[in-house]
TORKOL-4160 file (C-alpha; in steps of 0.2 Angstrom, whole numbers, padded with zeros to 4 digits, m for minus):
96
<pt num="1" X="0222" Y="0676" Z="0245"/>
<pt num="2" X="0230" Y="0688" Z="0256"/>
<pt num="3" X="0252" Y="0688" Z="0255"/>
<pt num="4" X="0260" Y="0690" Z="0271"/>
<pt num="5" X="0266" Y="0706" Z="0268"/>
<pt num="6" X="0250" Y="0714" Z="0267"/>
<pt num="7" X="0240" Y="0705" Z="0280"/>
<pt num="8" X="0240" Y="0711" Z="0299"/>
<pt num="9" X="0240" Y="0699" Z="0313"/>
<pt num="10" X="0228" Y="0697" Z="0324"/>
<pt num="11" X="0230" Y="0688" Z="0342"/>
<pt num="12" X="0219" Y="0674" Z="0347"/>
<pt num="13" X="0210" Y="0673" Z="0363"/>
<pt num="14" X="0210" Y="0654" Z="0363"/>
<pt num="15" X="0221" Y="0641" Z="0353"/>
<pt num="16" X="0214" Y="0634" Z="0338"/>
<pt num="17" X="0210" Y="0615" Z="0337"/>
<pt num="18" X="0217" Y="0605" Z="0322"/>
<pt num="19" X="0201" Y="0606" Z="0314"/>
<pt num="20" X="0199" Y="0624" Z="0315"/>
<pt num="21" X="0218" Y="0628" Z="0310"/>
<pt num="22" X="0215" Y="0616" Z="0294"/>
<pt num="23" X="0199" Y="0625" Z="0290"/>
<pt num="24" X="0207" Y="0642" Z="0292"/>
<pt num="25" X="0223" Y="0637" Z="0282"/>
<pt num="26" X="0210" Y="0629" Z="0268"/>
<pt num="27" X="0200" Y="0646" Z="0267"/>
<pt num="28" X="0215" Y="0657" Z="0267"/>
<pt num="29" X="0225" Y="0648" Z="0254"/>
<pt num="30" X="0212" Y="0641" Z="0242"/>
<pt num="31" X="0219" Y="0623" Z="0246"/>
<pt num="32" X="0208" Y="0609" Z="0248"/>
<pt num="33" X="0208" Y="0604" Z="0267"/>
<pt num="34" X="0216" Y="0587" Z="0262"/>
<pt num="35" X="0231" Y="0596" Z="0254"/>
<pt num="36" X="0234" Y="0607" Z="0269"/>
<pt num="37" X="0232" Y="0592" Z="0282"/>
<pt num="38" X="0245" Y="0583" Z="0271"/>
<pt num="39" X="0256" Y="0600" Z="0272"/>
<pt num="40" X="0253" Y="0600" Z="0290"/>
<pt num="41" X="0259" Y="0583" Z="0293"/>
<pt num="42" X="0274" Y="0584" Z="0281"/>
<pt num="43" X="0280" Y="0600" Z="0292"/>
<pt num="44" X="0277" Y="0589" Z="0308"/>
<pt num="45" X="0288" Y="0575" Z="0302"/>
<pt num="46" X="0302" Y="0589" Z="0297"/>
<pt num="47" X="0301" Y="0597" Z="0314"/>
<pt num="48" X="0303" Y="0579" Z="0322"/>
<pt num="49" X="0318" Y="0576" Z="0311"/>
<pt num="50" X="0326" Y="0592" Z="0317"/>
<pt num="51" X="0322" Y="0590" Z="0335"/>
<pt num="52" X="0328" Y="0572" Z="0335"/>
<pt num="53" X="0345" Y="0578" Z="0326"/>
<pt num="54" X="0346" Y="0591" Z="0340"/>
<pt num="55" X="0344" Y="0578" Z="0356"/>
<pt num="56" X="0357" Y="0567" Z="0346"/>
<pt num="57" X="0369" Y="0578" Z="0342"/>
<pt num="58" X="0369" Y="0595" Z="0352"/>
<pt num="59" X="0362" Y="0589" Z="0368"/>
<pt num="60" X="0375" Y="0576" Z="0372"/>
<pt num="61" X="0388" Y="0590" Z="0369"/>
<pt num="62" X="0378" Y="0602" Z="0380"/>
<pt num="63" X="0378" Y="0589" Z="0393"/>
<pt num="64" X="0396" Y="0586" Z="0392"/>
<pt num="65" X="0401" Y="0605" Z="0393"/>
<pt num="66" X="0389" Y="0607" Z="0409"/>
<pt num="67" X="0399" Y="0592" Z="0417"/>
<pt num="68" X="0417" Y="0600" Z="0412"/>
<pt num="69" X="0411" Y="0616" Z="0419"/>
<pt num="70" X="0403" Y="0609" Z="0436"/>
<pt num="71" X="0421" Y="0601" Z="0438"/>
<pt num="72" X="0429" Y="0617" Z="0434"/>
<pt num="73" X="0420" Y="0627" Z="0445"/>
<pt num="74" X="0420" Y="0615" Z="0460"/>
<pt num="75" X="0441" Y="0614" Z="0458"/>
<pt num="76" X="0442" Y="0634" Z="0457"/>
<pt num="77" X="0430" Y="0636" Z="0473"/>
<pt num="78" X="0441" Y="0623" Z="0481"/>
<pt num="79" X="0457" Y="0632" Z="0477"/>
<pt num="80" X="0451" Y="0649" Z="0482"/>
<pt num="81" X="0445" Y="0642" Z="0498"/>
<pt num="82" X="0462" Y="0633" Z="0502"/>
<pt num="83" X="0470" Y="0648" Z="0497"/>
<pt num="84" X="0460" Y="0660" Z="0508"/>
<pt num="85" X="0461" Y="0648" Z="0524"/>
<pt num="86" X="0479" Y="0642" Z="0521"/>
<pt num="87" X="0484" Y="0625" Z="0519"/>
<pt num="88" X="0481" Y="0620" Z="0538"/>
<pt num="89" X="0464" Y="0625" Z="0537"/>
<pt num="90" X="0464" Y="0640" Z="0548"/>
<pt num="91" X="0452" Y="0652" Z="0546"/>
<pt num="92" X="0456" Y="0665" Z="0559"/>
<pt num="93" X="0466" Y="0676" Z="0544"/>
<pt num="94" X="0450" Y="0678" Z="0534"/>
<pt num="95" X="0441" Y="0694" Z="0535"/>
<pt num="96" X="0424" Y="0694" Z="0543"/>
């Protein structure tokens, strides 16, 4: 079994099927195919839990921040336009 440090990665021309991936990992690690499948299934579950936590915890905060930034930039833009045009809406003093 080759270690990660002394193994050269080669690019694949096409994505592997699940069967090909299981067979390749089984052959390269010396593990039984069913054991490799169990590890991949558990890895998928762990990844799913992390993604779920991201959507539950982090994503709402990003959404709130986006809303606050949109409001802020809208207010700043309105302020700058109002200041540049004057309170009366006259734009004759603007540089063109």
